[in-house]
C-alpha positions in Angstrom: -8.6 -15.0 13.6 -5.4 -14.9 11.4 -4.8 -12.7 8.5 -5.0 -15.8 6.2 -8.5 -16.7 7.4 -10.0 -13.2 7.5 -12.7 -12.2 5.2 -11.5 -10.1 2.2 -14.2 -7.6 3.0 -12.7 -7.2 6.5 -9.2 -6.7 5.3 -10.1 -3.5 3.5 -10.8 -1.9 6.8 -7.3 -2.6 8.1 -4.5 -0.2 8.3 -2.1 -0.1 5.4 0.6 -0.9 8.0 -0.6 -4.2 9.5 -0.9 -4.3 13.3 1.4 -7.4 13.5 4.4 -5.2 12.7 4.0 -3.7 16.1 3.4 -7.0 17.9 5.1 -7.5 21.2 5.8 -11.1 20.1 8.6 -10.8 17.4 8.6 -14.5 16.5 4.9 -14.6 15.5 5.4 -11.3 13.7 8.3 -12.6 11.8 6.5 -15.8 10.7 3.5 -13.7 9.4 5.8 -11.5 7.5 7.5 -14.4 6.0 4.1 -15.8 4.8 3.2 -12.6 3.0 6.7 -12.2 1.4 6.7 -16.0 0.4 9.9 -16.6 2.3 10.6 -20.1 3.6 13.6 -19.3 5.7 14.4 -16.4 8.0 17.2 -13.9 7.0 20.1 -13.5 9.4 18.5 -10.1 10.4 15.1 -11.7 11.1 16.6 -14.7 12.9 18.4 -12.2 15.3 15.2 -10.3 15.9 13.4 -13.5 16.6 15.9 -14.7 19.0 15.6 -11.6 21.1 12.3 -11.3 23.0 12.8 -7.5 23.8 13.2 -6.3 20.2 10.2 -5.2 17.9 10.1 -5.9 14.3 9.6 -2.3 13.1 9.3 1.0 14.6 6.0 3.0 14.5 6.0 5.6 11.8 7.0 9.1 12.7 4.2 11.5 13.9 3.0 13.7 10.9 4.5 17.1 10.8 7.1 16.3 13.6 10.3 18.0 13.1 13.4 15.9 14.0 15.9 17.7 16.4 19.0 19.0 14.7 17.8 18.2 11.2 17.7 20.7 8.5 14.0 21.4 9.2 15.0 22.1 12.7 17.5 24.8 11.9 15.1 26.3 9.4 12.4 26.5 12.1 14.9 28.1 14.4 16.0 30.7 11.7 12.3 31.5 11.1 11.7 32.0 14.8 14.8 34.2 15.0 13.4 36.5 12.2 10.1 36.9 14.0 11.8 37.4 17.3 14.3 40.1 16.4 12.7 41.8 13.4 9.3 42.6 15.2 10.7 43.7 18.5 13.2 46.1 17.1 10.7 47.5 14.7 8.4 48.1 17.6 11.1 50.3 19.3 11.9 52.2 16.2 10.8 55.7 17.6 13.0 55.2 20.7 15.9 54.1 18.5 15.3 57.0 16.2 15.5 59.5 19.1 18.6 57.8 20.5 20.5 58.0 17.3 19.6 61.6 16.9 20.6 62.4 20.5 24.1 60.9 19.6 24.5 62.8 16.5 23.0 66.1 17.3 22.9 66.5 21.2 22.4 70.1 21.0 19.1 69.7 19.3 18.0 66.4 20.9 18.8 67.1 24.5 16.9 64.3 26.0 14.4 61.5 25.2 11.3 63.5 26.0 12.4 66.6 24.3 13.7 64.5 21.4 10.2 63.2 20.8 8.8 66.7 20.9 11.2 67.9 18.2 10.4 65.0 16.0 6.6 65.6 16.5 6.9 69.2 15.7 9.2 68.9 12.7 8.0 65.7 11.0 4.7 64.7 12.5 3.7 61.2 13.8 5.1 59.5 10.6 8.5 60.9 11.5 8.6 58.5 14.6 8.8 55.6 12.1 11.4 56.8 9.7 13.8 54.0 8.8 11.4 51.2 10.1 11.9 49.2 6.9 15.7 48.8 7.1 15.2 48.2 10.8 12.7 45.3 10.2 14.8 43.8 7.3 18.1 44.4 9.1 17.2 42.8 12.5 15.3 40.1 10.9 18.4 39.0 9.0 20.4 39.4 12.2 17.8 37.4 14.2 17.8 34.6 11.6 21.6 34.2 11.7 21.7 34.8 15.5 19.3 32.2 16.6 19.7 29.8 13.7 23.4 29.5 13.9 23.5 29.6 17.8 21.5 26.3 17.7 24.0 25.0 15.1 27.1 26.0 16.9 25.8 24.9 20.2 25.4 21.4 19.0 28.6 21.6 16.9 30.8 22.5 19.9 29.1 20.0 22.1 29.7 17.2 19.6 33.5 18.3 19.6 33.7 18.3 23.4 31.9 15.1 23.8 29.1 14.4 26.5 31.3 14.6 29.5 33.0 17.8 28.7 30.0 19.5 27.1 28.2 19.0 30.3 31.1 20.2 32.5 31.8 23.2 30.4 28.4 24.1 29.1 28.5 27.8 29.8 31.7 28.1 27.7 29.8 26.3 24.9 27.1 28.8 25.3 29.5 31.6 25.1 31.4 30.3 22.0 28.1 29.4 20.2 26.6 32.7 20.7 29.8 34.6 19.8 30.2 32.6 16.6 26.7 33.2 15.7 26.8 36.9 16.3 29.8 37.3 14.0 27.7 36.1 11.1 24.7 37.9 12.2 26.4 41.3 12.3 27.6 40.7 8.7 24.0 40.4 7.7 22.8 43.4 9.8 25.7 45.8 9.0 24.5 47.2 5.6 21.0 47.7 6.8 22.1 49.4 9.9 24.3 51.9 8.0 21.4 52.9 5.7 19.1 53.1 8.7 21.3 55.5 10.7 21.8 57.7 7.6 18.0 57.9 6.9 17.2 58.6 10.5 19.7 61.3 11.4 19.9 63.2 7.9 16.4 64.5 7.1 16.1 64.6 3.3 18.8 62.0 2.6 16.2 59.4 1.6 12.7 58.2 2.4 13.8 54.7 3.4 15.6 51.6 2.2 14.5 51.6 -1.5 16.0 54.9 -2.3 18.5 55.2 0.5 20.5 52.0 -0.3 21.4 53.0 -3.9 22.1 56.6 -2.8 24.4 55.4 0.0 26.3 53.0 -2.4 26.8 55.7 -4.9 28.3 58.1 -2.4 30.2 55.5 -0.2 30.6 52.5 -2.4 29.6 49.0 -1.7 32.3 48.6 1.0 31.1 51.7 2.7 28.2 49.7 3.9 30.6 47.6 6.1 32.8 50.4 7.5 31.0 50.1 10.8 31.4 46.3 11.1 34.2 46.3 13.6 32.4 48.7 16.2 29.2 46.6 15.5 31.1 43.5 16.5 32.6 45.2 19.6 29.2 46.2 20.8 27.0 43.3 19.7 29.3 40.2 20.5 29.7 40.8 24.2 26.1 41.7 24.5 24.9 38.6 22.7 27.2 36.3 24.7 25.7 37.6 27.9 22.2 37.3 26.4 22.4 33.6 25.5 24.7 32.4 28.3 22.8 34.0 31.0 19.4 33.0 29.5 20.5 29.2 29.3 21.7 29.4 32.8 18.7 31.3 34.4 16.3 29.0 32.7 18.1 25.8 33.8 18.2 27.3 37.4 14.4 28.0 37.4 13.6 24.5 36.3 16.0 23.1 38.9 15.1 25.2 41.9 11.8 27.0 41.3 9.6 24.4 39.6 9.3 21.0 41.3 8.1 19.4 37.9 10.5 18.3 35.2 10.6 20.5 32.2 9.1 17.9 29.8 6.1 17.5 32.2 5.4 21.2 32.3 2.7 22.8 30.2 3.7 24.8 27.2 2.2 28.0 28.8 4.3 27.5 31.9 7.4 26.9 29.6 6.9 30.1 27.6 6.5 31.9 30.8 9.8 30.7 32.0 11.3 31.7 28.6 10.0 35.2 29.1 11.1 35.4 32.6 14.6 33.9 31.7 14.9 36.4 28.9 13.9 39.4 31.0 16.5 38.5 33.6 19.1 37.9 30.7 18.1 41.4 29.5 19.0 42.9 32.9 22.5 41.4 32.7 22.9 42.5 29.1 21.9 46.1 30.2 24.3 46.1 33.1 27.3 44.9 31.0 26.8 47.3 28.2 25.6 50.4 30.3 29.1 51.8 30.8 29.8 51.7 27.0 26.4 53.3 26.4 27.1 56.2 28.8 30.5 56.6 27.2 29.0 57.0 23.8 26.3 59.6 25.2 29.0 61.6 26.9 31.5 61.6 24.0 28.7 62.7 21.5 27.6 65.4 23.9 31.2 66.9 24.6 33.3 67.8 21.5 36.8 66.7 21.8 36.2 64.8 25.1 38.2 61.6 25.8 37.3 58.4 27.6 39.4 59.7 30.6 37.3 62.8 30.6 34.1 60.9 30.8 35.3 58.7 33.7 36.4 61.8 35.6 33.3 63.7 35.0 30.8 60.8 35.6 33.0 58.8 38.1 33.2 55.1 38.0 29.9 54.7 39.9 28.1 57.0 37.7 29.5 55.3 34.6 27.8 52.2 35.7 24.5 53.6 37.2 23.6 56.8 35.3 20.3 56.0 33.5 20.5 52.3 34.4 17.0 51.8 35.6 15.5 53.0 32.4 17.8 50.9 30.4 17.1 47.8 32.5 13.4 48.2 31.8 13.9 48.8 28.0 16.5 46.0 27.4 14.8 43.6 29.9 11.5 44.0 28.2 13.0 43.7 24.7 15.1 40.7 25.4 12.2 38.9 27.3 9.9 39.5 24.4 12.5 38.2 22.0 12.9 34.9 23.8 9.1 34.6 24.4 8.3 35.0 20.6 11.2 32.7 19.6 10.0 29.9 21.9 6.4 30.5 21.1 7.3 29.9 17.4 9.2 26.8 18.3 6.2 25.4 20.2 3.9 26.3 17.3 5.9 24.0 14.9 6.2 21.3 17.5 9.6 21.9 18.9 10.6 22.1 22.6 11.3 25.5 24.3 15.0 26.6 24.7 17.0 25.8 27.7 16.4 23.9 30.9 18.3 20.8 29.9 22.0 20.6 29.5 22.9 20.0 25.8 25.2 17.2 26.4 22.8 14.6 28.0 20.1 15.5 25.4 22.5 15.0 22.6 23.7 11.7 24.1 20.1 10.5 24.6 19.3 11.3 20.9 22.5 9.4 19.8 21.5 6.4 21.8 18.1 6.3 20.4 
């Protein structure tokens, strides 16, 4: 029965978007559309559609709530995922970070992690373990927002500049450049909070937290004093983040290529999130290894007044510089990094986006452009 002969009472039950718009027969669909619009001749566009038996008249509407890849909503979702990823994980390890900062500032009092916790518990009670948690949460939330949001942006930006062929060939360089660019911005967001956090955690009585610590810090050091540690922060964080993102992308791609026989888009979301955590943990191991010599140098220099880098290398030896305390650091950084990638991708799945990695960016972008 045609639309013209259909009983009016039956029409009210039809979709607001008539089914003939999705007809596999474009010519009949076009004629029906002409009758509704009162057209007697087909437009050039309609004529072209009718002449091609493989085209459709109109695309089906987008799925409700679906976020388009690389749209403003996509980057907003990645930014929100980065906030949850970095803010929550760093806040969770506040006690460990607090003891570590005090060990570096006052090694005579805080001789080790275990004794450091004992000193804190004796002097400040349980609440002392979470001193500075507010600047930690806000600072690393800001860092995570910029780190993950801008990484997704720069990854696409550099892939577009390189073109599909070179983006696929030099994808690791794109991961490295994208993560480095993102971290430069992320550390600008983090630096003021980090400055206040360290002062609150290492100087008892300076301030209770961010609300009174920030104005007190600015009054004594000036606004620019909040950024006097930006260069060392870049020096520590940029290589760390480059390794974190590039190794994660590479590991995840290798897992899908060699360990899982099913293509990524056919795997369950649970399996994909498991791959994200595993890839993050392995990436964390690489991060711990690459940053461990610098961490040992900082600890040694803070424990030996007037010591130099040469003294540290001579005392610890090259092997000791790379391995002393490494197992504990691997567990800590590996777990932290794995949790960050797990939370980030879980958030992306929650809002309807695919998990990170597993597909080279160039073919994915080429497919989107073709569509």
